[in-house]
MOPAC internal coordinates of N, CA, C and O (Angstrom, degrees):
PM7 1SCF
backbone

  N    0.0000 0     0.00 0     0.00 0    0    0    0
  C    1.4402 1     0.00 0     0.00 0    1    0    0
  C    1.5404 1   110.16 1     0.00 0    2    1    0
  O    1.2310 1   120.35 1   -30.84 1    3    2    1
  N    1.3035 1   116.93 1   149.16 1    3    2    1
  C    1.4652 1   119.39 1   179.14 1    5    3    2
  C    1.5290 1   111.71 1   -56.03 1    6    5    3
  O    1.2310 1   120.68 1   -46.77 1    7    6    5
  N    1.3277 1   116.31 1   133.23 1    7    6    5
  C    1.4475 1   120.53 1  -179.06 1    9    7    6
  C    1.4981 1   115.63 1    84.42 1   10    9    7
  O    1.2310 1   120.24 1   173.35 1   11   10    9
  N    1.3244 1   117.14 1    -6.65 1   11   10    9
  C    1.4667 1   121.00 1  -174.73 1   13   11   10
  C    1.4950 1   115.81 1   -93.50 1   14   13   11
  O    1.2310 1   120.22 1  -160.18 1   15   14   13
  N    1.3457 1   117.19 1    19.82 1   15   14   13
  C    1.4572 1   120.81 1  -178.05 1   17   15   14
  C    1.5247 1   112.07 1   -87.24 1   18   17   15
  O    1.2310 1   121.37 1  -117.07 1   19   18   17
  N    1.3403 1   114.98 1    62.93 1   19   18   17
  C    1.4493 1   122.28 1   174.52 1   21   19   18
  C    1.5259 1   107.26 1  -148.93 1   22   21   19
  O    1.2310 1   120.19 1   -21.66 1   23   22   21
  N    1.3594 1   117.24 1   158.34 1   23   22   21
  C    1.4472 1   119.10 1  -178.32 1   25   23   22
  C    1.5266 1   112.51 1   -61.57 1   26   25   23
  O    1.2310 1   121.03 1   -29.51 1   27   26   25
  N    1.3213 1   115.63 1   150.49 1   27   26   25
  C    1.4600 1   121.20 1   179.73 1   29   27   26
  C    1.5148 1   110.76 1   -54.41 1   30   29   27
  O    1.2310 1   120.28 1   141.65 1   31   30   29
  N    1.3215 1   117.08 1   -38.35 1   31   30   29
  C    1.4729 1   120.77 1  -179.34 1   33   31   30
  C    1.5444 1   111.26 1   -91.56 1   34   33   31
  O    1.2310 1   120.05 1  -162.71 1   35   34   33
  N    1.3175 1   117.51 1    17.29 1   35   34   33
  C    1.4574 1   120.77 1  -176.35 1   37   35   34
  C    1.5224 1   114.69 1   -99.76 1   38   37   35
  O    1.2310 1   119.50 1  -170.88 1   39   38   37
  N    1.3178 1   118.56 1     9.12 1   39   38   37
  C    1.4663 1   121.53 1  -177.64 1   41   39   38
  C    1.5297 1   110.39 1   -61.05 1   42   41   39
  O    1.2310 1   120.58 1   132.61 1   43   42   41
  N    1.3333 1   116.49 1   -47.39 1   43   42   41
  C    1.4753 1   119.83 1  -179.14 1   45   43   42
  C    1.5166 1   112.23 1   -59.58 1   46   45   43
  O    1.2310 1   120.54 1   137.81 1   47   46   45
  N    1.3258 1   116.58 1   -42.19 1   47   46   45
  C    1.4619 1   120.97 1   178.46 1   49   47   46
  C    1.5278 1   110.82 1   -65.33 1   50   49   47
  O    1.2310 1   120.23 1   140.50 1   51   50   49
  N    1.3125 1   117.17 1   -39.50 1   51   50   49
  C    1.4643 1   120.67 1   179.84 1   53   51   50
  C    1.5408 1   109.90 1   -66.61 1   54   53   51
  O    1.2310 1   120.04 1   141.73 1   55   54   53
  N    1.3075 1   117.54 1   -38.27 1   55   54   53
  C    1.4584 1   121.05 1   176.71 1   57   55   54
  C    1.5376 1   109.82 1   -61.87 1   58   57   55
  O    1.2310 1   120.80 1   133.61 1   59   58   57
  N    1.3209 1   116.08 1   -46.39 1   59   58   57
  C    1.4776 1   120.82 1   178.22 1   61   59   58
  C    1.5235 1   111.37 1   -61.09 1   62   61   59
  O    1.2310 1   120.15 1   139.76 1   63   62   61
  N    1.3296 1   117.32 1   -40.24 1   63   62   61
  C    1.4619 1   120.71 1   176.89 1   65   63   62
  C    1.5207 1   111.34 1   -63.00 1   66   65   63
  O    1.2310 1   120.76 1   138.79 1   67   66   65
  N    1.3181 1   116.15 1   -41.21 1   67   66   65
  C    1.4594 1   120.03 1   179.59 1   69   67   66
  C    1.5562 1   110.31 1   -65.19 1   70   69   67
  O    1.2310 1   120.91 1   138.82 1   71   70   69
  N    1.3218 1   115.86 1   -41.18 1   71   70   69
  C    1.4612 1   120.21 1   177.49 1   73   71   70
  C    1.5180 1   111.82 1   -65.12 1   74   73   71
  O    1.2310 1   120.42 1   144.77 1   75   74   73
  N    1.3211 1   116.81 1   -35.23 1   75   74   73
  C    1.4645 1   120.32 1   178.49 1   77   75   74
  C    1.5346 1   110.48 1   -66.12 1   78   77   75
  O    1.2310 1   121.21 1   135.52 1   79   78   77
  N    1.3413 1   115.28 1   -44.48 1   79   78   77
  C    1.4673 1   119.87 1  -176.75 1   81   79   78
  C    1.5219 1   112.63 1   -78.37 1   82   81   79
  O    1.2310 1   120.36 1   153.39 1   83   82   81
  N    1.3267 1   116.91 1   -26.61 1   83   82   81
  C    1.4597 1   121.80 1  -177.81 1   85   83   82
  C    1.5467 1   108.59 1  -131.88 1   86   85   83
  O    1.2310 1   120.32 1  -108.16 1   87   86   85
  N    1.3263 1   116.99 1    71.84 1   87   86   85
  C    1.4609 1   120.78 1  -171.49 1   89   87   86
  C    1.5327 1   115.22 1   -65.45 1   90   89   87
  O    1.2310 1   119.76 1   169.07 1   91   90   89
  N    1.3010 1   118.05 1   -10.93 1   91   90   89
  C    1.4600 1   120.80 1   177.74 1   93   91   90
  C    1.5232 1   112.05 1   -77.10 1   94   93   91
  O    1.2310 1   119.91 1   166.53 1   95   94   93
  N    1.3448 1   117.78 1   -13.47 1   95   94   93
  C    1.4500 1   121.79 1   178.05 1   97   95   94
  C    1.5222 1   109.37 1   -74.39 1   98   97   95
  O    1.2310 1   120.12 1   -34.38 1   99   98   97
  N    1.3216 1   117.37 1   145.62 1   99   98   97
  C    1.4644 1   119.84 1   169.32 1  101   99   98
  C    1.5103 1   108.09 1   -80.60 1  102  101   99
  O    1.2310 1   120.04 1   -15.98 1  103  102  101
  N    1.3058 1   117.53 1   164.02 1  103  102  101
  C    1.4609 1   120.43 1   178.87 1  105  103  102
  C    1.5187 1   110.78 1   -62.30 1  106  105  103
  O    1.2310 1   120.35 1   139.41 1  107  106  105
  N    1.3183 1   116.94 1   -40.59 1  107  106  105
  C    1.4763 1   121.01 1   179.49 1  109  107  106
  C    1.5233 1   110.92 1   -64.24 1  110  109  107
  O    1.2310 1   120.38 1   138.77 1  111  110  109
  N    1.3344 1   116.87 1   -41.23 1  111  110  109
  C    1.4507 1   121.42 1   178.91 1  113  111  110
  C    1.5279 1   110.50 1   -65.76 1  114  113  111
  O    1.2310 1   120.13 1   134.62 1  115  114  113
  N    1.3037 1   117.35 1   -45.38 1  115  114  113
  C    1.4630 1   121.27 1   178.63 1  117  115  114
  C    1.5221 1   110.70 1   -61.20 1  118  117  115
  O    1.2310 1   120.52 1   138.35 1  119  118  117
  N    1.3020 1   116.60 1   -41.65 1  119  118  117
  C    1.4852 1   120.54 1   178.89 1  121  119  118
  C    1.5209 1   110.62 1   -62.42 1  122  121  119
  O    1.2310 1   119.91 1   139.04 1  123  122  121
  N    1.3124 1   117.77 1   -40.96 1  123  122  121
  C    1.4570 1   121.02 1   178.88 1  125  123  122
  C    1.5257 1   111.25 1   -62.09 1  126  125  123
  O    1.2310 1   121.73 1   135.63 1  127  126  125
  N    1.3397 1   114.30 1   -44.37 1  127  126  125
  C    1.4772 1   117.74 1  -178.77 1  129  127  126
  C    1.5231 1   111.20 1   -66.47 1  130  129  127
  O    1.2310 1   120.03 1   138.92 1  131  130  129
  N    1.3285 1   117.54 1   -41.08 1  131  130  129
  C    1.4682 1   119.58 1   178.59 1  133  131  130
  C    1.5194 1   110.82 1   -64.69 1  134  133  131
  O    1.2310 1   119.91 1   137.47 1  135  134  133
  N    1.3161 1   117.78 1   -42.53 1  135  134  133
  C    1.4562 1   120.54 1  -179.23 1  137  135  134
  C    1.5437 1   111.54 1   -67.83 1  138  137  135
  O    1.2310 1   120.66 1   151.58 1  139  138  137
  N    1.3275 1   116.35 1   -28.42 1  139  138  137
  C    1.4581 1   119.17 1   179.27 1  141  139  138
  C    1.5467 1   113.55 1   -85.67 1  142  141  139
  O    1.2310 1   121.16 1   143.07 1  143  142  141
  N    1.3255 1   115.38 1   -36.93 1  143  142  141
  C    1.4805 1   119.41 1  -170.37 1  145  143  142
  C    1.5242 1   114.65 1  -122.50 1  146  145  143
  O    1.2310 1   119.86 1   170.26 1  147  146  145
  N    1.3048 1   117.87 1    -9.74 1  147  146  145
  C    1.4655 1   119.40 1  -176.80 1  149  147  146
  C    1.5196 1   109.94 1    57.77 1  150  149  147
  O    1.2310 1   120.49 1    42.46 1  151  150  149
  N    1.3191 1   116.66 1  -137.54 1  151  150  149
  C    1.4623 1   121.67 1  -179.03 1  153  151  150
  C    1.5429 1   112.39 1   -63.93 1  154  153  151
  O    1.2310 1   120.06 1   157.12 1  155  154  153
  N    1.2958 1   117.50 1   -22.88 1  155  154  153
  C    1.4568 1   120.57 1   178.70 1  157  155  154
  C    1.5238 1   112.28 1   -65.21 1  158  157  155
  O    1.2310 1   119.48 1   164.88 1  159  158  157
  N    1.3138 1   118.60 1   -15.12 1  159  158  157
  C    1.4753 1   121.12 1   175.94 1  161  159  158
  C    1.5304 1   109.36 1   -59.37 1  162  161  159
  O    1.2310 1   119.94 1   143.89 1  163  162  161
  N    1.3323 1   117.73 1   -36.11 1  163  162  161
  C    1.4591 1   121.15 1   179.21 1  165  163  162
  C    1.5307 1   110.30 1   -68.36 1  166  165  163
  O    1.2310 1   120.49 1   139.59 1  167  166  165
  N    1.3146 1   116.67 1   -40.41 1  167  166  165
  C    1.4637 1   121.47 1   177.92 1  169  167  166
  C    1.5182 1   110.28 1   -65.99 1  170  169  167
  O    1.2310 1   120.53 1   137.22 1  171  170  169
  N    1.3353 1   116.59 1   -42.78 1  171  170  169
  C    1.4255 1   120.56 1  -179.35 1  173  171  170
  C    1.5570 1   111.48 1   -62.31 1  174  173  171
  O    1.2310 1   120.97 1   135.37 1  175  174  173
  N    1.3277 1   115.74 1   -44.63 1  175  174  173
  C    1.4537 1   119.33 1  -179.29 1  177  175  174
  C    1.5249 1   112.36 1   -75.00 1  178  177  175
  O    1.2310 1   120.03 1   151.40 1  179  178  177
  N    1.2958 1   117.55 1   -28.60 1  179  178  177
  C    1.4752 1   122.27 1   174.03 1  181  179  178
  C    1.5096 1   113.51 1    50.72 1  182  181  179
  O    1.2310 1   121.02 1    54.17 1  183  182  181
  N    1.3112 1   115.65 1  -125.83 1  183  182  181
  C    1.4815 1   121.89 1  -174.52 1  185  183  182
  C    1.5301 1   113.13 1   -89.63 1  186  185  183
  O    1.2310 1   119.79 1  -165.69 1  187  186  185
  N    1.2942 1   118.01 1    14.31 1  187  186  185
  C    1.4508 1   122.55 1   179.36 1  189  187  186
  C    1.5382 1   108.65 1   -60.45 1  190  189  187
  O    1.2310 1   120.34 1   -44.92 1  191  190  189
  N    1.3134 1   116.96 1   135.08 1  191  190  189
  C    1.4872 1   121.42 1  -178.10 1  193  191  190
  C    1.5313 1   112.44 1  -121.45 1  194  193  191
  O    1.2310 1   120.27 1   170.51 1  195  194  193
  N    1.3375 1   117.09 1    -9.49 1  195  194  193
  C    1.4692 1   119.31 1   178.73 1  197  195  194
  C    1.5219 1   108.53 1  -153.03 1  198  197  195
  O    1.2310 1   121.39 1   -14.87 1  199  198  197
  N    1.2920 1   114.95 1   165.13 1  199  198  197
  C    1.4759 1   119.30 1   178.46 1  201  199  198
  C    1.5170 1   110.59 1   -60.22 1  202  201  199
  O    1.2310 1   120.24 1   144.98 1  203  202  201
  N    1.3125 1   117.15 1   -35.02 1  203  202  201
  C    1.4727 1   120.50 1   178.18 1  205  203  202
  C    1.5103 1   112.84 1   -59.96 1  206  205  203
  O    1.2310 1   119.75 1   149.69 1  207  206  205
  N    1.3334 1   118.08 1   -30.31 1  207  206  205
  C    1.4570 1   122.56 1   179.13 1  209  207  206
  C    1.5258 1   112.41 1   -68.45 1  210  209  207
  O    1.2310 1   120.06 1   167.56 1  211  210  209
  N    1.3196 1   117.49 1   -12.44 1  211  210  209
  C    1.4624 1   121.25 1  -177.66 1  213  211  210
  C    1.5352 1   112.52 1   -83.75 1  214  213  211
  O    1.2310 1   120.79 1   174.34 1  215  214  213
  N    1.3377 1   116.09 1    -5.66 1  215  214  213
  C    1.4540 1   119.24 1   178.98 1  217  215  214
  C    1.5066 1   112.90 1    80.61 1  218  217  215
  O    1.2310 1   120.69 1    31.64 1  219  218  217
  N    1.3143 1   116.29 1  -148.36 1  219  218  217
  C    1.4635 1   121.82 1  -175.92 1  221  219  218
  C    1.5246 1   109.39 1   -63.64 1  222  221  219
  O    1.2310 1   121.26 1   -43.06 1  223  222  221
  N    1.3292 1   115.20 1   136.94 1  223  222  221
  C    1.4512 1   121.92 1   171.48 1  225  223  222
  C    1.5092 1   108.20 1   -99.29 1  226  225  223
  O    1.2310 1   120.38 1   -70.35 1  227  226  225
  N    1.3149 1   116.88 1   109.65 1  227  226  225
  C    1.4554 1   121.82 1  -176.64 1  229  227  226
  C    1.5277 1   112.12 1   -82.48 1  230  229  227
  O    1.2310 1   120.03 1   168.26 1  231  230  229
  N    1.3443 1   117.55 1   -11.74 1  231  230  229
  C    1.4398 1   123.13 1  -177.55 1  233  231  230
  C    1.4997 1   110.68 1   114.00 1  234  233  231
  O    1.2310 1   121.45 1   -22.83 1  235  234  233
  N    1.3443 1   114.83 1   157.17 1  235  234  233
  C    1.4819 1   122.24 1   176.93 1  237  235  234
  C    1.5271 1   111.90 1    57.05 1  238  237  235
  O    1.2310 1   119.79 1  -145.55 1  239  238  237
  N    1.3131 1   118.00 1    34.45 1  239  238  237
  C    1.4643 1   126.73 1  -178.04 1  241  239  238
  C    1.5256 1   114.74 1    65.88 1  242  241  239
  O    1.2310 1   119.86 1  -164.79 1  243  242  241
  N    1.3039 1   117.87 1    15.21 1  243  242  241
  C    1.4684 1   121.39 1   177.34 1  245  243  242
  C    1.5203 1   108.15 1   -92.00 1  246  245  243
  O    1.2310 1   120.57 1   -60.98 1  247  246  245
  N    1.3152 1   116.52 1   119.02 1  247  246  245
  C    1.4531 1   121.16 1  -175.86 1  249  247  246
  C    1.5327 1   112.00 1  -116.94 1  250  249  247
  O    1.2310 1   121.31 1   -13.11 1  251  250  249
  N    1.3146 1   115.09 1   166.89 1  251  250  249
  C    1.4505 1   121.71 1   178.70 1  253  251  250
  C    1.5139 1   111.19 1   -55.45 1  254  253  251
  O    1.2310 1   119.93 1   139.15 1  255  254  253
  N    1.3236 1   117.75 1   -40.85 1  255  254  253
  C    1.4655 1   121.48 1  -179.76 1  257  255  254
  C    1.5104 1   110.71 1   -58.97 1  258  257  255
  O    1.2310 1   119.93 1   135.95 1  259  258  257
  N    1.3194 1   117.74 1   -44.05 1  259  258  257
  C    1.4575 1   120.73 1   179.84 1  261  259  258
  C    1.5219 1   111.24 1   -69.78 1  262  261  259
  O    1.2310 1   120.73 1   138.71 1  263  262  261
  N    1.3086 1   116.21 1   -41.29 1  263  262  261
  C    1.4791 1   119.99 1   178.87 1  265  263  262
  C    1.5259 1   110.14 1   -60.92 1  266  265  263
  O    1.2310 1   120.11 1   135.26 1  267  266  265
  N    1.3251 1   117.39 1   -44.74 1  267  266  265
  C    1.4689 1   120.77 1   178.46 1  269  267  266
  C    1.5299 1   110.33 1   -61.73 1  270  269  267
  O    1.2310 1   120.43 1   141.34 1  271  270  269
  N    1.3181 1   116.79 1   -38.66 1  271  270  269
  C    1.4789 1   121.44 1   176.94 1  273  271  270
  C    1.5280 1   109.08 1   -61.64 1  274  273  271
  O    1.2310 1   120.29 1   132.43 1  275  274  273
  N    1.3263 1   117.06 1   -47.57 1  275  274  273
  C    1.4537 1   121.81 1  -177.62 1  277  275  274
  C    1.5261 1   110.93 1   -62.73 1  278  277  275
  O    1.2310 1   120.30 1   141.03 1  279  278  277
  N    1.3187 1   117.03 1   -38.97 1  279  278  277
  C    1.4718 1   120.84 1   177.92 1  281  279  278
  C    1.5283 1   110.30 1   -66.70 1  282  281  279
  O    1.2310 1   120.68 1   133.55 1  283  282  281
  N    1.3234 1   116.31 1   -46.45 1  283  282  281
  C    1.4491 1   121.35 1  -175.35 1  285  283  282
  C    1.5200 1   113.68 1   -75.02 1  286  285  283
  O    1.2310 1   120.46 1   133.77 1  287  286  285
  N    1.3229 1   116.73 1   -46.23 1  287  286  285
  C    1.4585 1   120.76 1  -171.92 1  289  287  286
  C    1.5232 1   114.95 1   -95.01 1  290  289  287
  O    1.2310 1   120.80 1   152.23 1  291  290  289
  N    1.3331 1   116.08 1   -27.77 1  291  290  289
  C    1.4633 1   119.19 1  -176.35 1  293  291  290
  C    1.5158 1   112.57 1  -118.34 1  294  293  291
  O    1.2310 1   121.20 1  -173.17 1  295  294  293
  N    1.3533 1   115.31 1     6.83 1  295  294  293
  C    1.4576 1   121.56 1   173.85 1  297  295  294
  C    1.5233 1   114.50 1    59.47 1  298  297  295
  O    1.2310 1   120.56 1  -147.98 1  299  298  297
  N    1.3361 1   116.54 1    32.02 1  299  298  297
  C    1.4714 1   121.11 1   175.62 1  301  299  298
  C    1.5323 1   108.28 1   -65.37 1  302  301  299
  O    1.2310 1   120.87 1   -39.24 1  303  302  301
  N    1.3106 1   115.94 1   140.76 1  303  302  301
  C    1.4579 1   119.67 1  -175.57 1  305  303  302
  C    1.5453 1   113.73 1  -126.42 1  306  305  303
  O    1.2310 1   119.99 1   173.55 1  307  306  305
  N    1.3223 1   117.62 1    -6.45 1  307  306  305
  C    1.4640 1   119.23 1  -177.54 1  309  307  306
  C    1.5039 1   110.14 1  -151.42 1  310  309  307
  O    1.2310 1   121.28 1   -16.60 1  311  310  309
  N    1.3368 1   115.15 1   163.40 1  311  310  309
  C    1.4574 1   120.04 1   175.35 1  313  311  310
  C    1.5269 1   109.76 1   -61.51 1  314  313  311
  O    1.2310 1   120.40 1   137.42 1  315  314  313
  N    1.2863 1   116.84 1   -42.58 1  315  314  313
  C    1.4826 1   120.18 1   178.01 1  317  315  314
  C    1.5150 1   111.82 1   -56.81 1  318  317  315
  O    1.2310 1   120.89 1   136.80 1  319  318  317
  N    1.2999 1   115.91 1   -43.20 1  319  318  317
  C    1.4660 1   121.15 1   179.03 1  321  319  318
  C    1.5225 1   109.92 1   -58.47 1  322  321  319
  O    1.2310 1   120.14 1   130.73 1  323  322  321
  N    1.3034 1   117.34 1   -49.27 1  323  322  321
  C    1.4590 1   122.31 1  -178.29 1  325  323  322
  C    1.5386 1   111.57 1   -68.55 1  326  325  323
  O    1.2310 1   120.92 1   132.35 1  327  326  325
  N    1.3225 1   115.86 1   -47.65 1  327  326  325
  C    1.4677 1   120.47 1  -171.75 1  329  327  326
  C    1.5141 1   114.33 1   -77.00 1  330  329  327
  O    1.2310 1   119.88 1   153.23 1  331  330  329
  N    1.3078 1   117.83 1   -26.77 1  331  330  329
  C    1.4702 1   118.88 1  -176.93 1  333  331  330
  C    1.5178 1   113.68 1  -114.52 1  334  333  331
  O    1.2310 1   119.07 1   133.08 1  335  334  333
  N    1.3224 1   119.37 1   -46.92 1  335  334  333
  C    1.4451 1   119.75 1  -176.71 1  337  335  334
  C    1.5165 1   113.53 1   -80.79 1  338  337  335
  O    1.2310 1   119.87 1   150.22 1  339  338  337
  N    1.3254 1   117.84 1   -29.78 1  339  338  337
  C    1.4464 1   119.65 1  -176.11 1  341  339  338
  C    1.4974 1   116.28 1  -104.32 1  342  341  339
  O    1.2310 1   120.15 1   154.58 1  343  342  341
  N    1.3533 1   117.31 1   -25.42 1  343  342  341
  C    1.4654 1   117.29 1  -173.35 1  345  343  342
  C    1.5290 1   115.92 1  -136.81 1  346  345  343
  O    1.2310 1   118.72 1   160.27 1  347  346  345
  N    1.2699 1   120.05 1   -19.73 1  347  346  345
  C    1.4624 1   124.74 1  -172.78 1  349  347  346
  C    1.5123 1   113.37 1    60.16 1  350  349  347
  O    1.2310 1   120.06 1  -163.18 1  351  350  349
  N    1.3365 1   117.49 1    16.82 1  351  350  349
  C    1.4738 1   121.59 1   177.87 1  353  351  350
  C    1.5368 1   111.63 1   -69.04 1  354  353  351
  O    1.2310 1   120.78 1   165.23 1  355  354  353
  N    1.3177 1   116.11 1   -14.77 1  355  354  353
  C    1.4655 1   120.17 1   177.37 1  357  355  354
  C    1.5055 1   112.24 1   -59.14 1  358  357  355
  O    1.2310 1   120.63 1   157.69 1  359  358  357
  N    1.3149 1   116.39 1   -22.31 1  359  358  357
  C    1.4686 1   121.32 1   178.44 1  361  359  358
  C    1.5216 1   110.88 1   -64.99 1  362  361  359
  O    1.2310 1   119.72 1   157.23 1  363  362  361
  N    1.3300 1   118.13 1   -22.77 1  363  362  361
  C    1.4575 1   121.59 1  -173.97 1  365  363  362
  C    1.5296 1   113.59 1  -118.62 1  366  365  363
  O    1.2310 1   119.80 1  -167.31 1  367  366  365
  N    1.3120 1   117.99 1    12.69 1  367  366  365
  C    1.4596 1   120.26 1  -177.06 1  369  367  366
  C    1.5437 1   110.25 1  -119.00 1  370  369  367
  O    1.2310 1   121.39 1   -35.82 1  371  370  369
  N    1.3242 1   114.94 1   144.18 1  371  370  369
  C    1.4559 1   121.34 1   179.14 1  373  371  370
  C    1.5178 1   111.65 1   -87.01 1  374  373  371
  O    1.2310 1   121.68 1    -8.21 1  375  374  373
  N    1.3226 1   114.40 1   171.79 1  375  374  373
  C    1.4608 1   120.91 1  -177.06 1  377  375  374
  C    1.5523 1   112.38 1   -59.68 1  378  377  375
  O    1.2310 1   120.32 1   138.52 1  379  378  377
  N    1.3245 1   117.00 1   -41.48 1  379  378  377
  C    1.4729 1   119.84 1   179.07 1  381  379  378
  C    1.5219 1   110.87 1   -64.69 1  382  381  379
  O    1.2310 1   119.89 1   139.03 1  383  382  381
  N    1.3151 1   117.82 1   -40.97 1  383  382  381
  C    1.4677 1   121.32 1   178.70 1  385  383  382
  C    1.5481 1   110.08 1   -62.19 1  386  385  383
  O    1.2310 1   120.66 1   136.70 1  387  386  385
  N    1.3095 1   116.34 1   -43.30 1  387  386  385
  C    1.4613 1   121.16 1   178.18 1  389  387  386
  C    1.5272 1   110.28 1   -62.49 1  390  389  387
  O    1.2310 1   120.47 1   135.68 1  391  390  389
  N    1.3178 1   116.71 1   -44.32 1  391  390  389
  C    1.4644 1   119.98 1   179.38 1  393  391  390
  C    1.5290 1   110.62 1   -62.20 1  394  393  391
  O    1.2310 1   119.91 1   136.37 1  395  394  393
  N    1.3401 1   117.77 1   -43.63 1  395  394  393
  C    1.4597 1   121.08 1   178.66 1  397  395  394
  C    1.5255 1   110.82 1   -60.53 1  398  397  395
  O    1.2310 1   120.48 1   139.25 1  399  398  397
  N    1.3193 1   116.69 1   -40.75 1  399  398  397
  C    1.4625 1   122.06 1   177.95 1  401  399  398
  C    1.5124 1   109.90 1   -63.38 1  402  401  399
  O    1.2310 1   119.92 1   131.84 1  403  402  401
  N    1.3237 1   117.76 1   -48.16 1  403  402  401
  C    1.4594 1   120.61 1  -178.33 1  405  403  402
  C    1.5354 1   110.60 1   -62.50 1  406  405  403
  O    1.2310 1   120.37 1   139.82 1  407  406  405
  N    1.3326 1   116.90 1   -40.18 1  407  406  405
  C    1.4809 1   119.96 1   177.22 1  409  407  406
  C    1.5223 1   110.82 1   -61.91 1  410  409  407
  O    1.2310 1   120.45 1   139.44 1  411  410  409
  N    1.3330 1   116.75 1   -40.56 1  411  410  409
  C    1.4713 1   119.37 1   179.80 1  413  411  410
  C    1.5351 1   109.03 1   -65.13 1  414  413  411
  O    1.2310 1   120.04 1   134.57 1  415  414  413
  N    1.3108 1   117.53 1   -45.43 1  415  414  413
  C    1.4679 1   120.78 1  -179.73 1  417  415  414
  C    1.5270 1   110.56 1   -60.20 1  418  417  415
  O    1.2310 1   120.68 1   136.81 1  419  418  417
  N    1.3022 1   116.31 1   -43.19 1  419  418  417
  C    1.4814 1   119.70 1   178.81 1  421  419  418
  C    1.5280 1   110.89 1   -61.89 1  422  421  419
  O    1.2310 1   119.81 1   145.77 1  423  422  421
  N    1.3158 1   117.98 1   -34.23 1  423  422  421
  C    1.4567 1   120.61 1  -179.32 1  425  423  422
  C    1.5340 1   112.18 1   -73.88 1  426  425  423
  O    1.2310 1   120.15 1   166.01 1  427  426  425
  N    1.3257 1   117.32 1   -13.99 1  427  426  425
  C    1.4638 1   121.73 1  -178.95 1  429  427  426
  C    1.5332 1   113.01 1   -91.50 1  430  429  427
  O    1.2310 1   120.43 1   167.11 1  431  430  429
  N    1.3194 1   116.78 1   -12.89 1  431  430  429
  C    1.4611 1   119.39 1  -176.09 1  433  431  430
  C    1.5044 1   112.69 1  -109.34 1  434  433  431
  O    1.2310 1   120.10 1   180.00 1  435  434  433

């Protein structure tokens, strides 16, 4: 699978590497990104150097940078697609956050 080119027991090391390269991430946030994207988390974050570089924060650590990645690389087309089928972050987001996300996605297409 894309991003899965690391040893099965290498998740902890990959999380530490992500935290080293992107020290503004919390450990929980880094773990979520590694579990969702594996090595592609580094590609998705690219040259980002601060949380502000990630753009809009939709809530539950979901940012504009990640949403744009999901639209471009995984062909996500709706808030429901991102929040339930790809991430399960819908469990931690309120109705207004979901609406803001859907409005952003609509503005990108």
